[in-house]
C-alpha positions in Angstrom: -12.2 21.5 -4.1 -12.8 18.1 -0.7 -14.0 15.5 -2.4 -13.7 12.6 -4.8 -10.3 12.8 -6.4 -11.8 12.5 -10.0 -14.2 14.5 -11.7 -15.0 11.6 -14.2 -15.4 7.8 -13.5 -12.8 6.0 -15.4 -11.6 2.5 -15.7 -8.5 2.8 -17.5 -6.9 4.7 -20.5 -9.1 5.7 -23.4 -7.8 6.8 -26.6 -9.5 8.3 -29.7 -9.5 5.0 -31.1 -10.8 3.4 -27.8 -13.6 5.8 -27.7 -14.4 5.2 -31.3 -14.7 1.4 -31.0 -16.8 1.6 -28.1 -19.1 4.0 -29.9 -19.4 1.7 -32.8 -19.9 -1.3 -30.6 -22.8 0.5 -29.0 -24.2 1.6 -32.2 -23.9 -1.8 -33.9 -21.2 -0.8 -36.4 -18.8 -2.9 -38.2 -17.1 -5.9 -36.3 -16.1 -8.2 -38.9 -15.2 -7.6 -42.7 -16.0 -10.3 -44.9 -13.4 -11.5 -47.6 -16.0 -11.0 -50.4 -19.3 -9.7 -51.0 -22.2 -11.4 -52.2 -22.4 -11.1 -56.1 -19.0 -9.6 -56.4 -16.8 -9.9 -59.2 -13.2 -9.9 -58.9 -11.6 -7.9 -61.7 -14.2 -5.4 -62.7 -13.3 -1.5 -62.4 -17.2 -1.0 -61.8 -17.2 -3.0 -58.7 -13.9 -1.8 -57.9 -15.4 1.7 -57.9 -18.2 0.4 -55.8 -16.0 -1.0 -53.2 -14.3 2.2 -53.0 -17.3 4.2 -52.7 -18.5 2.0 -49.9 -14.8 2.2 -47.9 -15.4 5.9 -48.5 -18.7 6.1 -46.9 -17.6 3.8 -44.0 -15.0 5.9 -43.4 -17.3 9.0 -43.3 -19.3 7.2 -41.1 -16.4 6.1 -38.9 -15.5 10.0 -38.9 -19.0 11.0 -38.0 -19.1 8.6 -34.9 -15.7 9.9 -33.8 -16.9 13.2 -33.7 -20.0 12.3 -32.1 -18.4 10.2 -29.5 -15.9 13.0 -28.7 -18.8 15.7 -28.6 -20.6 13.1 -26.3 -17.8 13.0 -23.8 -17.0 16.5 -23.9 -20.4 17.7 -23.0 -20.3 15.0 -20.1 -17.0 16.2 -18.8 -18.0 19.6 -19.1 -21.4 19.2 -17.5 -19.8 17.1 -14.8 -17.5 20.0 -13.9 -20.6 22.5 -13.1 -23.2 20.2 -11.8 -23.2 19.9 -8.2 -23.2 16.4 -6.6 -26.0 15.6 -4.0 -25.2 12.1 -3.0 -21.4 11.3 -2.2 -20.0 7.7 -3.5 -18.9 5.6 -0.4 -15.6 4.3 -2.4 -13.8 3.1 0.8 -14.6 -0.2 2.2 -14.5 -0.5 6.3 -13.1 -3.9 6.5 -13.0 -4.2 10.4 -13.5 -2.4 13.5 -11.8 -3.7 16.7 -11.2 -2.5 20.4 -13.0 -0.9 23.1 -14.6 2.7 22.7 -11.6 4.4 24.3 -9.2 2.6 22.0 -11.0 1.8 19.1 -9.3 1.0 15.9 -10.2 0.6 12.2 -8.9 -1.6 9.3 -9.2 0.2 5.9 -7.8 -0.5 2.4 -4.4 1.0 2.1 -4.7 3.7 -0.7 -3.2 7.1 -1.4 -5.4 8.9 1.2 -5.6 6.3 4.2 -1.8 5.9 4.1 -1.1 9.6 4.8 -0.4 10.1 8.5 -2.5 12.9 10.0 -6.1 13.3 11.3 -9.1 12.7 9.0 -12.9 12.0 8.7 -14.4 9.0 7.7 -18.0 9.3 6.8 -20.2 6.3 6.5 -24.2 5.4 6.4 -24.9 7.9 3.4 -23.2 10.6 5.4 -25.2 10.1 8.6 -22.3 8.4 10.4 -19.0 10.2 11.0 -15.6 9.2 12.9 -12.4 11.0 13.3 -9.6 8.7 12.3 -6.4 9.4 13.8 -2.6 7.9 13.8 -1.4 5.0 11.7 -0.9 2.0 13.8 0.2 -0.7 11.6 1.2 -0.1 7.9 4.1 -1.1 5.5 4.5 -0.1 1.6 3.1 -3.0 -0.2 0.5 -4.0 2.3 -3.0 -4.3 1.3 -4.7 -2.8 4.5 -3.9 0.0 7.1 -4.5 0.0 10.8 -5.7 3.6 11.9 -6.6 5.1 15.5 -10.6 5.9 15.8 -10.1 9.2 17.6 -14.0 10.1 18.1 -17.4 8.6 16.7 -19.3 11.8 16.4 -22.5 10.0 15.0 -23.7 6.3 13.7 -22.5 3.2 14.6 -18.8 2.9 13.0 -18.9 -1.4 14.0 -21.7 -2.1 11.6 -20.4 -0.1 8.5 -18.9 -1.6 5.8 -18.4 1.6 3.4 -17.8 5.0 3.7 -15.5 7.9 2.3 -12.4 9.6 3.4 -12.5 13.5 3.9 -10.4 16.5 5.5 -13.3 18.3 7.3 -12.3 17.0 10.7 -15.3 18.6 12.6 -18.9 18.3 12.0 -20.3 21.1 13.9 -18.6 24.3 16.0 -19.7 22.8 19.1 -17.1 20.1 18.9 -14.4 23.1 18.6 -14.9 24.3 22.4 -15.5 27.7 20.9 -18.7 30.1 21.1 -20.7 30.1 18.4 -24.0 31.2 16.9 -26.2 30.5 13.9 -26.4 33.2 11.3 -28.4 34.0 7.9 -26.6 36.1 5.2 -29.5 37.4 2.9 -28.6 36.3 -0.6 -30.2 36.3 -4.1 -33.2 33.8 -3.3 -33.5 34.1 0.3 -30.9 33.7 3.3 -27.9 31.4 3.3 -27.2 29.5 6.7 -23.7 30.5 8.5 -21.7 29.8 11.5 -20.7 32.5 13.5 -17.5 32.1 15.8 -16.6 35.1 17.8 -13.0 35.7 18.5 -11.7 34.5 21.6 -9.9 37.4 22.7 -12.5 39.8 23.7 -15.5 38.5 22.2 -15.7 41.5 19.6 -13.6 42.1 16.4 -13.4 44.9 13.8 -11.6 42.2 11.3 -13.6 39.1 10.5 -12.8 35.9 8.7 -15.0 34.7 6.0 -14.6 31.1 5.2 -15.4 30.1 1.7 -15.4 26.1 1.3 -14.7 24.3 -2.0 -16.7 22.6 -4.6 -18.7 19.4 -3.4 -18.4 20.1 0.3 -19.9 22.3 3.0 -18.9 25.0 5.2 -17.5 22.3 7.5 -14.3 22.5 5.6 -13.6 25.7 7.3 -13.9 24.4 11.0 -10.3 23.6 10.9 -9.4 27.2 10.6 -11.8 28.6 13.4 -9.5 27.8 16.5 -6.8 29.7 14.7 -8.5 32.4 13.5 -10.2 33.0 17.1 -6.9 32.9 18.8 -5.3 35.6 16.7 -8.5 37.8 17.4 -10.6 37.3 14.2 -14.4 36.6 14.2 -15.2 33.8 11.9 -18.1 33.5 9.6 -18.4 30.1 8.0 -20.8 30.6 5.1 -22.6 28.7 2.6 -23.2 29.7 -1.1 -25.5 29.3 -4.1 -25.7 25.4 -5.1 -23.8 23.9 -2.3 -26.9 22.2 -0.6 -27.4 24.9 1.8 -28.0 28.0 0.4 -30.6 28.9 -2.3 -29.7 27.6 -5.5 -29.0 29.8 -8.6 -31.6 29.5 -11.1 -29.4 27.3 -13.5 -28.6 25.2 -10.5 -24.8 25.0 -11.7 -21.4 26.3 -10.3 -20.3 29.3 -11.8 -16.4 28.2 -10.8 -16.3 31.6 -9.0 -17.9 33.6 -11.8 -21.4 33.6 -9.8 -20.5 32.4 -6.1 -18.4 35.6 -5.1 -21.9 37.7 -4.8 -22.8 35.4 -1.9 -19.2 36.1 -0.3 -19.9 40.1 -1.0 -23.2 39.4 0.6 -21.4 37.9 3.6 -19.0 40.8 4.1 -22.0 43.2 3.9 -23.6 40.9 6.8 -20.4 41.5 8.5 -20.3 45.1 8.3 -23.7 45.4 9.7 -22.6 43.2 12.8 -19.7 45.7 13.4 -16.9 44.4 11.1 -14.6 46.9 9.7 -12.7 45.1 7.2 -12.5 41.2 6.2 -10.1 38.4 5.4 -11.3 35.9 3.2 -10.5 32.4 3.4 -10.9 30.0 0.3 -10.3 26.3 -0.1 -9.9 24.8 -3.4 -13.0 26.2 -5.7 -13.4 28.6 -2.7 -9.7 30.1 -3.4 -11.3 31.0 -7.0 -14.3 32.3 -5.4 -12.2 34.7 -3.2 -10.1 35.8 -5.8 -13.3 36.8 -7.8 -14.6 38.8 -4.8 -11.3 40.4 -4.3 -11.3 41.4 -7.9 -15.2 42.3 -8.7 -16.8 43.4 -5.1 -17.5 46.8 -4.7 -16.1 46.2 -1.5 -12.8 44.6 -2.5 -10.7 47.5 -0.7 -12.1 46.4 2.4 -10.4 43.1 2.0 -7.5 43.2 4.1 -5.9 39.6 3.1 -6.4 36.4 1.2 -5.5 32.9 2.8 -6.0 30.3 0.3 -5.6 26.6 0.7 -5.0 24.2 -2.3 -6.7 26.9 -4.5 -7.8 27.1 -8.2 -5.5 29.7 -9.6 -6.2 28.7 -13.1 -9.2 27.0 -14.0 -7.9 26.3 -17.6 -4.6 24.4 -16.0 -7.2 22.3 -13.6 -9.6 21.2 -16.2 -6.4 20.0 -18.6 -5.4 18.0 -15.4 -8.7 16.6 -14.7 -9.2 15.5 -18.2 -5.7 13.8 -18.0 -6.5 12.4 -14.6 -9.7 11.0 -16.4 -8.0 9.8 -19.6 -9.6 12.0 -21.8 -7.9 13.1 -25.1 -6.5 16.4 -25.0 -8.8 17.6 -28.0 -11.8 16.5 -26.1 -11.0 18.0 -22.7 -10.3 21.5 -24.9 -13.9 20.8 -26.6 -15.2 20.4 -22.8 -13.6 23.6 -21.9 -14.9 25.4 -25.1 -18.7 24.3 -24.0 -18.0 25.9 -20.6 -17.0 29.4 -22.3 -19.4 30.0 -25.2 -22.9 30.8 -25.2 -23.8 28.0 -27.6 -22.6 25.6 -25.0 -25.4 26.7 -22.6 -27.9 24.2 -23.9 -25.7 21.3 -23.4 -23.8 22.3 -19.9 -27.2 24.1 -18.3 -25.3 26.9 -17.6 -27.3 30.0 -17.5 -24.2 32.2 -18.9 -20.9 31.1 -20.1 -18.0 31.0 -17.6 -14.9 33.0 -18.5 -12.2 31.0 -17.6 -9.6 33.3 -18.6 -10.7 35.9 -16.4 -9.8 33.3 -13.7 -6.5 32.7 -14.8 -4.3 34.4 -12.2 -1.2 33.3 -13.5 -1.8 35.8 -16.4 -3.5 38.2 -14.4 -0.9 38.2 -11.5 -0.1 42.1 -12.0 -3.9 42.8 -11.3 -4.0 40.9 -7.9 -3.3 44.0 -5.6 -4.5 42.1 -2.3 -1.9 40.5 0.0 -2.5 36.8 -0.5 -1.2 33.7 1.4 -1.1 30.7 -0.4 -0.8 27.2 1.1 -0.5 24.4 -1.0 0.7 20.8 -0.7 3.1 19.6 -3.7 1.3 16.1 -3.5 -2.2 17.3 -4.3 -3.5 15.2 -6.7 -6.8 17.3 -7.7 -5.5 21.1 -8.2 -1.9 20.8 -8.9 0.1 23.4 -7.0 2.3 24.7 -10.0 0.0 27.8 -10.6 0.1 28.7 -6.9 3.7 28.7 -7.0 3.8 30.5 -10.2 1.4 33.3 -9.1 3.8 33.8 -6.2 6.9 34.2 -8.4 4.8 36.7 -10.7 3.8 38.7 -7.8 6.5 38.3 -5.0 5.4 41.8 -3.3 1.9 40.7 -2.5 1.7 37.0 -2.8 3.5 34.6 -0.4 3.5 30.8 -1.0 4.0 28.0 1.5 4.3 24.6 0.4 3.5 21.5 2.2 5.6 18.4 1.3 2.7 15.8 2.1 -1.2 16.3 2.1 -3.7 15.4 -0.6 -6.1 18.2 -1.8 -6.8 21.0 0.8 -5.4 18.3 3.7 -2.2 20.3 4.5 -4.0 21.4 8.1 -4.8 17.7 8.6 -1.2 16.6 8.0 0.5 19.2 10.2 -2.0 21.3 12.1 0.7 23.0 14.1 2.5 24.1 10.8 -0.5 25.3 9.4 -1.8 27.4 12.4 1.6 28.9 12.9 1.8 29.9 9.2 -1.4 31.5 9.1 -0.9 33.6 12.3 2.6 34.7 11.7 1.7 35.8 8.5 -1.6 37.7 9.3 -0.3 39.2 12.6 1.9 42.1 10.9 -1.3 42.8 8.5 -3.8 43.0 11.3 -1.6 45.0 13.4 -2.1 47.9 10.8 -5.6 49.8 11.5 -4.8 52.3 8.3 -8.2 50.6 6.6 -11.2 52.9 5.6 -14.7 52.2 6.8 -17.2 50.3 5.0 -20.1 51.7 3.1 -23.0 49.6 2.4 -25.3 49.8 -0.6 -28.3 51.0 1.2 -26.2 54.0 2.5 -26.0 57.1 -0.1 -22.6 57.9 -0.7 -21.3 60.8 0.9 -20.4 64.1 -0.7 -16.7 64.9 -1.1 -15.5 67.9 1.0 
């Protein structure tokens, strides 16, 4: 899932009472209770009963307000989960830029992202500007700022920028990798989805393709970090777009399916690869792209032609991730569960905008671990703040014969490569090598081909 670390904006802890009081304030509800009411007698049982009745009415009103407030918050939470964000918030101040072009450095606020070693991107000017940020030159714990190298400015004028956002997608385009590439267009529902095709470095052709599936709220640039690795081990890579990501045709409802719908675009990419000579594929998925890849391996008619899955910071269990997000944003547990209910039941569609409910249980691969029959490598940082690594680790424990789990000790969400690209590349290459050496795989049969009669 590359992206803001929180689904919802939060300014501090929110309790059920806090929500109720804010709702009361908004609605003009009771603020101060007078010590006596006009015309009130201080001894009559009739008046006492009236007061009791008034208290019951107020209590019922408060309950209604609490329930209404909870419903509103749950709806907001659920909608934010499945609604694509088209404009990224520039939440990082760019405090200063110093030095000449070949030795330029930038001063940024010190936070949980900017103080982690590695190579990253700094987007600015509404995303039109893009710089690659490298080594930390000056920072000590407790300091308010950090000084880092500016390795390259791909576009825009960083010296005039005042705000931007941090990202793990280091390269803006395949041309910056020094590899051959071509534009490709994958036929999907509603039109064609743009993709980048990067051939193998070994001989320019490959019978096994890597199909790279980016996460929620980002684009196919996320997979460029892995493109050199796959090219070096002999894979042709197809970095795809999919419905509602801002590049591919949108779905009718304009909502993320969290993997329930997007897998069909991955299947379409597989079929495109088969028409170009691919025999089988390896699916690479980041964050929600991991959930999409798992759904493809579960539901696609070509799932037997998926040689392996390589997942980085994947969503293994949406129920766990949504509960974590609710806690992260100070949403009461009951409200978070109501948000999940809105996503999963037909009656919630009018509130979430979903065309169909999302079956979260079917995407719980901790519970379905025995049904995963595709060799899978999971790379996940223990410092992942957005998608906790616990379900990834548990899936590997439940299915050790097919699932390998490699934990990185540092790196925020889907930024394992950024922290240690050599280890990331080595891990993927060493794990894939024996699988790719085996050629015992069936030939693909496309939908347009009639089934061959059995002998």
